[in-house]
C-alpha positions as CSV (number, residue, x, y, z in Angstrom):
1,X,-13.9,20.1,48.4
2,X,-16.6,21.4,46.0
3,X,-16.2,25.1,47.0
4,X,-15.6,27.2,43.8
5,X,-12.3,28.8,43.3
6,X,-12.0,32.4,44.3
7,X,-9.5,35.2,43.5
8,X,-8.7,38.2,45.7
9,X,-6.2,40.9,45.2
10,X,-4.5,42.2,48.4
11,X,-1.8,44.8,49.2
12,X,1.0,43.4,51.4
13,X,4.1,45.3,52.3
14,X,3.6,47.7,49.5
15,X,3.1,45.1,46.8
16,X,0.2,43.2,45.2
17,X,-0.5,39.6,46.2
18,X,-3.2,37.5,44.5
19,X,-4.8,35.1,47.0
20,X,-6.5,32.0,45.6
21,X,-8.9,30.0,47.7
22,X,-11.3,27.1,47.4
23,X,-11.1,24.2,45.1
24,X,-8.7,24.6,42.1
25,X,-9.9,21.4,40.4
26,X,-11.1,21.6,36.8
27,X,-14.7,21.3,37.7
28,X,-14.6,24.3,40.1
29,X,-12.3,26.7,38.2
30,X,-15.2,28.3,36.4
31,X,-14.0,31.8,35.2
32,X,-10.8,31.8,37.3
33,X,-8.4,31.4,34.2
34,X,-10.1,34.4,32.6
35,X,-9.9,36.5,35.7
36,X,-6.2,35.6,36.1
37,X,-5.7,36.6,32.5
38,X,-7.3,40.0,33.2
39,X,-4.9,40.8,36.1
40,X,-2.3,43.3,35.1
41,X,1.1,43.4,36.9
42,X,3.1,44.1,38.7
43,X,2.2,41.2,41.1
44,X,4.6,40.1,43.8
45,X,3.2,36.7,44.7
46,X,0.3,34.3,44.3
47,X,-0.8,32.9,47.6
48,X,-2.2,29.3,47.7
49,X,-2.4,29.0,51.5
50,X,-6.3,28.9,51.5
51,X,-6.6,26.4,48.6
52,X,-8.4,23.3,49.6
53,X,-7.6,21.1,46.6
54,X,-5.7,21.5,43.3
55,X,-5.4,19.2,40.3
56,X,-3.1,19.3,37.2
57,X,-5.3,21.8,35.4
58,X,-5.4,24.1,38.4
59,X,-1.7,23.8,38.9
60,X,-1.1,24.7,35.2
61,X,-3.4,27.7,35.5
62,X,-1.5,28.9,38.6
63,X,1.9,28.3,36.9
64,X,0.9,30.1,33.7
65,X,-0.4,33.1,35.6
66,X,2.8,33.3,37.8
67,X,5.0,33.0,34.7
68,X,3.1,35.8,32.9
69,X,3.1,38.1,35.9
70,X,6.6,37.2,37.0
71,X,5.2,36.4,40.5
72,X,6.3,34.0,43.2
73,X,4.0,31.1,44.3
74,X,3.7,31.1,48.1
75,X,1.7,29.3,50.8
76,X,1.3,26.0,48.9
77,X,1.3,22.8,51.0
78,X,3.6,19.9,50.1
79,X,1.4,18.2,47.5
80,X,0.3,21.4,45.8
81,X,3.9,22.6,45.7
82,X,5.1,19.3,44.1
83,X,2.3,19.4,41.5
84,X,3.0,23.0,40.5
85,X,6.7,22.3,40.2
86,X,6.0,19.2,38.1
87,X,3.8,21.2,35.8
88,X,6.4,23.9,35.6
89,X,9.1,21.4,34.6
90,X,7.0,20.3,31.6
91,X,7.0,23.9,30.4
92,X,10.8,24.2,30.4
93,X,12.5,23.9,27.1
94,X,14.3,20.6,26.6
95,X,18.0,20.8,27.3
96,X,18.8,18.1,24.7
97,X,18.2,18.8,21.1
98,X,18.3,16.1,18.4
99,X,21.4,16.1,16.3
100,X,21.0,17.6,12.9
101,X,21.3,15.0,10.1
102,X,22.8,16.1,6.8
103,X,20.6,15.6,3.6
104,X,23.1,13.1,2.2
105,X,23.0,11.0,5.4
106,X,19.2,11.1,5.4
107,X,18.9,10.0,1.8
108,X,21.4,7.2,2.3
109,X,19.5,6.1,5.4
110,X,16.2,6.1,3.4
111,X,17.8,4.0,0.7
112,X,19.1,1.6,3.2
113,X,15.7,1.3,4.8
114,X,14.1,0.7,1.4
115,X,16.7,-2.0,0.6
116,X,16.1,-3.8,3.9
117,X,12.3,-3.5,3.4
118,X,12.6,-5.0,-0.1
119,X,14.8,-7.8,1.1
120,X,12.4,-8.6,4.0
121,X,9.4,-8.6,1.6
122,X,11.3,-10.9,-0.8
123,X,12.2,-13.4,1.9
124,X,8.6,-13.3,3.2
125,X,7.3,-13.9,-0.4
126,X,9.6,-16.9,-0.8
127,X,8.3,-18.2,2.5
128,X,4.7,-17.7,1.4
129,X,5.5,-19.5,-1.8
130,X,6.8,-22.5,0.3
131,X,3.6,-22.5,2.3
132,X,1.6,-22.5,-0.9
133,X,3.5,-25.6,-2.1
134,X,2.8,-27.3,1.2
135,X,-0.9,-26.4,0.9
136,X,-0.9,-27.7,-2.7
137,X,0.6,-31.0,-1.6
138,X,-2.0,-31.3,1.1
139,X,-4.7,-30.8,-1.5
140,X,-3.1,-33.4,-3.7
141,X,-3.0,-35.9,-0.8
142,X,-6.6,-35.1,0.2
143,X,-8.6,-34.1,-2.9
144,X,-11.8,-33.9,-0.8
145,X,-10.6,-30.7,0.7
146,X,-10.3,-29.1,-2.8
147,X,-12.9,-26.3,-3.2
148,X,-14.2,-26.6,-6.8
149,X,-16.8,-23.9,-6.4
150,X,-14.3,-21.3,-5.1
151,X,-12.0,-22.0,-8.1
152,X,-14.8,-21.7,-10.6
153,X,-15.9,-18.4,-9.1
154,X,-12.4,-17.1,-9.4
155,X,-12.3,-18.2,-13.0
156,X,-15.2,-15.9,-13.6
157,X,-13.8,-13.0,-11.7
158,X,-10.2,-13.3,-13.0
159,X,-11.0,-14.4,-16.6
160,X,-14.5,-13.9,-17.9
161,X,-15.0,-10.5,-16.3
162,X,-11.6,-9.3,-17.7
163,X,-12.3,-10.2,-21.3
164,X,-13.7,-6.8,-22.2
165,X,-11.0,-4.5,-20.8
166,X,-8.2,-6.8,-21.9
167,X,-9.6,-7.1,-25.4
168,X,-10.0,-3.3,-25.7
169,X,-6.5,-2.7,-24.4
170,X,-4.9,-5.3,-26.7
171,X,-6.8,-4.0,-29.8
172,X,-5.5,-0.5,-29.1
173,X,-2.0,-1.8,-28.5
174,X,-2.0,-3.6,-31.8
175,X,-3.1,-0.4,-33.5
176,X,-0.3,1.6,-31.8
177,X,2.4,-0.9,-32.7
178,X,1.3,-1.1,-36.3
179,X,1.0,2.7,-36.6
180,X,4.4,3.5,-35.0
181,X,6.1,0.7,-36.8
182,X,4.8,1.7,-40.2
183,X,5.8,5.3,-39.7
184,X,9.4,4.2,-39.1
185,X,9.6,1.5,-41.8
186,X,8.1,3.8,-44.4
187,X,11.4,5.7,-44.5
188,X,13.0,2.6,-45.9
189,X,10.1,1.5,-48.1
190,X,9.5,-1.6,-45.9
191,X,5.9,-1.1,-44.7
192,X,5.3,-4.8,-45.2
193,X,7.6,-5.5,-42.3
194,X,5.0,-4.0,-40.0
195,X,3.3,-7.4,-40.1
196,X,6.4,-9.0,-38.8
197,X,6.6,-6.4,-36.0
198,X,3.0,-6.8,-34.9
199,X,3.0,-10.6,-35.1
200,X,6.2,-11.3,-33.3
201,X,5.9,-8.6,-30.7
202,X,2.4,-9.4,-29.6
203,X,2.7,-13.2,-29.5
204,X,6.2,-13.2,-27.9
205,X,6.1,-10.2,-25.5
206,X,3.4,-7.6,-25.3
207,X,0.4,-9.9,-25.4
208,X,1.2,-11.8,-22.2
209,X,3.1,-8.9,-20.5
210,X,0.3,-6.4,-20.8
211,X,-2.2,-9.0,-19.8
212,X,-0.1,-9.7,-16.7
213,X,0.0,-6.0,-15.8
214,X,-3.8,-5.7,-16.3
215,X,-4.5,-8.8,-14.2
216,X,-2.1,-7.5,-11.5
217,X,-4.0,-4.3,-11.3
218,X,-7.4,-6.0,-11.4
219,X,-7.1,-9.3,-9.6
220,X,-3.9,-8.9,-7.6
221,X,-5.2,-5.7,-5.9
222,X,-8.6,-7.4,-5.3
223,X,-6.9,-10.4,-3.6
224,X,-4.9,-8.1,-1.3
225,X,-8.0,-6.1,-0.4
226,X,-10.2,-9.1,0.2
227,X,-7.7,-11.0,2.3
228,X,-6.6,-7.9,4.1
229,X,-10.2,-7.1,5.1
230,X,-10.7,-10.6,6.3
231,X,-7.6,-10.4,8.3
232,X,-8.6,-7.1,9.8
233,X,-12.1,-8.5,10.8
234,X,-10.4,-11.6,12.2
235,X,-12.2,-13.9,9.8
236,X,-9.0,-15.7,9.0
237,X,-8.2,-16.2,12.7
238,X,-11.7,-17.7,13.0
239,X,-11.0,-20.1,10.2
240,X,-7.9,-21.3,11.9
241,X,-9.9,-21.7,15.1
242,X,-12.4,-24.1,13.5
243,X,-9.7,-26.0,11.8
244,X,-9.9,-24.6,8.2
245,X,-6.5,-23.8,6.6
246,X,-6.6,-20.3,5.1
247,X,-3.9,-21.3,2.6
248,X,-6.2,-24.1,1.2
249,X,-9.5,-22.2,1.5
250,X,-8.4,-18.8,0.3
251,X,-5.0,-18.7,-1.3
252,X,-5.0,-21.9,-3.4
253,X,-8.3,-21.2,-5.3
254,X,-7.1,-17.8,-6.2
255,X,-3.6,-19.0,-7.2
256,X,-5.0,-21.8,-9.3
257,X,-7.5,-19.6,-11.0
258,X,-4.9,-17.0,-12.1
259,X,-2.4,-19.7,-13.2
260,X,-5.0,-21.4,-15.4
261,X,-6.5,-18.2,-16.8
262,X,-3.3,-16.3,-17.6
263,X,-2.3,-18.5,-20.7
264,X,-5.9,-18.2,-22.0
265,X,-6.0,-14.5,-21.4
266,X,-2.5,-14.0,-22.9
267,X,-3.4,-15.9,-26.0
268,X,-6.7,-14.0,-26.3
269,X,-4.9,-10.7,-25.9
270,X,-2.3,-11.6,-28.6
271,X,-5.0,-12.5,-31.1
272,X,-6.9,-9.3,-30.4
273,X,-3.7,-7.3,-30.7
274,X,-3.0,-8.9,-34.1
275,X,-6.5,-8.1,-35.2
276,X,-5.9,-4.5,-34.2
277,X,-2.6,-4.4,-36.1
278,X,-4.3,-6.0,-39.1
279,X,-7.1,-3.4,-39.0
280,X,-4.6,-0.5,-39.2
281,X,-2.6,-2.2,-41.9
282,X,-5.8,-2.5,-44.0
283,X,-6.8,1.1,-43.4
284,X,-3.5,2.9,-43.5
285,X,-1.2,0.6,-45.5
286,X,-3.8,-0.9,-47.9
287,X,-2.7,-4.4,-47.0
288,X,-5.6,-6.8,-47.4
289,X,-6.5,-9.0,-44.5
290,X,-5.8,-12.2,-46.5
291,X,-2.3,-10.9,-47.3
292,X,-1.8,-9.9,-43.6
293,X,-2.7,-13.4,-42.4
294,X,-0.6,-15.2,-45.0
295,X,2.4,-13.0,-44.2
296,X,1.8,-13.5,-40.5
297,X,1.9,-17.3,-40.9
298,X,5.2,-17.0,-42.8
299,X,7.1,-14.8,-40.4
300,X,5.8,-15.8,-36.9
301,X,7.4,-19.1,-35.8
302,X,5.4,-21.4,-33.5
303,X,8.1,-20.9,-30.8
304,X,6.8,-17.3,-30.3
305,X,3.5,-18.7,-29.2
306,X,5.1,-21.2,-26.9
307,X,7.2,-18.5,-25.4
308,X,4.1,-16.5,-24.4
309,X,2.2,-19.6,-23.2
310,X,5.2,-20.7,-21.0
311,X,5.6,-17.3,-19.4
312,X,1.9,-16.8,-18.7
313,X,1.4,-19.3,-15.8
314,X,4.7,-18.1,-14.2
315,X,3.3,-14.5,-14.3
316,X,0.0,-15.8,-12.8
317,X,1.8,-17.4,-9.9
318,X,3.7,-14.2,-9.2
319,X,0.5,-12.1,-9.3
320,X,-1.6,-14.4,-7.1
321,X,1.1,-14.9,-4.5
322,X,2.0,-11.2,-4.3
323,X,-1.7,-10.2,-3.8
324,X,-2.4,-12.9,-1.3
325,X,0.8,-12.4,0.6
326,X,0.3,-8.7,1.0
327,X,-3.3,-9.2,2.1
328,X,-2.3,-11.7,4.8
329,X,0.2,-9.1,6.2
330,X,-2.5,-6.7,7.2
331,X,-2.5,-6.3,11.0
332,X,-3.2,-2.8,12.3
333,X,-5.9,-0.7,10.7
334,X,-8.1,-0.2,7.6
335,X,-5.5,2.2,6.2
336,X,-3.0,-0.6,6.0
337,X,-5.4,-2.5,3.7
338,X,-4.9,0.3,1.1
339,X,-1.2,0.4,1.6
340,X,-0.9,-3.4,1.2
341,X,-3.1,-3.3,-1.9
342,X,-0.9,-0.7,-3.5
343,X,2.2,-2.8,-2.5
344,X,0.7,-5.9,-4.0
345,X,0.2,-4.3,-7.4
346,X,3.6,-2.6,-7.5
347,X,5.4,-5.8,-6.3
348,X,3.6,-8.0,-8.8
349,X,4.3,-5.7,-11.8
350,X,7.9,-5.3,-10.8
351,X,8.5,-9.0,-10.4
352,X,6.7,-9.7,-13.7
353,X,8.9,-7.4,-15.6
354,X,12.1,-8.8,-13.9
355,X,11.1,-12.4,-14.7
356,X,10.2,-11.4,-18.2
357,X,13.7,-10.1,-18.7
358,X,15.2,-13.4,-17.4
359,X,12.9,-15.3,-19.8
360,X,14.0,-13.1,-22.7
361,X,17.7,-14.0,-22.0
362,X,16.9,-17.6,-21.4
363,X,14.9,-18.1,-24.7
364,X,17.6,-16.3,-26.7
365,X,20.2,-18.6,-25.1
366,X,18.3,-21.8,-26.1
367,X,17.8,-20.5,-29.6
368,X,14.1,-19.5,-29.5
369,X,14.6,-16.0,-31.0
């Protein structure tokens, strides 16, 4: 069985026959494939009568040589013949070709798949929100299970660590709003209305909205990556095994931290944006800070502040639940952690903008405009 494969060329009945002998298993082929490639036709047949053993690689080698040389395979026993025929069948072109799909049908199918995926994700997110409410009720009934240290740590990660980047972003946004507004209002000689634009836009909309987008990119992605990695390493399964609820231990501290910190960060961002707008008004429009503040108090109603503070915790719930939900959906590989993290950020920002539009219509309807 361990005899090396041998190749011999013979002349039979006026034609050339290649006789193979020995063991045609992969371990004993040695240079046989190269020697077969060096054979030049014409060859009438390849004789396998003296082959002791043949495996799939040997059968493929024989079949390839026979196909190239247009030779018949003779002398094979039953098992060798069936193996060579099976290998040859794999080399045949498929008789069935997939139907060609028109570009229109393919695009419509992709849109349909995206709609189904979005609907499935929305239903899953609503279910996750329900599970969060159940977990919150369980913590209310059993306060001893509430993890204060975890919440305080998330306060620092979500809030304190974000003060720098949110402050810089808000300051620059205030400058941009004031600069662009003043350029347009100067055409009508109403540069003073720049103060109205900065004050109302930052307190009512952009302060909390841009903060929500920043928190979604910072904290929402971090939640998805952290929980996704824990799910991948089976830490969450281990928590369930020892009787610890992942919703109470992991999701609720993060959700509570974002809900509490979002109004504070939104108010902070609005104040810094107003300072940025006031800075540009003082530099470019020669409006003194005292005048800026007095005018701001006159034109910005207190309802604008309430609008921002009411929207902030709702945005916080959306961001936290989107990040935690996507993180808990990780199942297969490390690559999915990245995909779920990206999905968490996109989903949170999209839902925040959609809910902000509903809030705008609602507050206008009740007269807070």
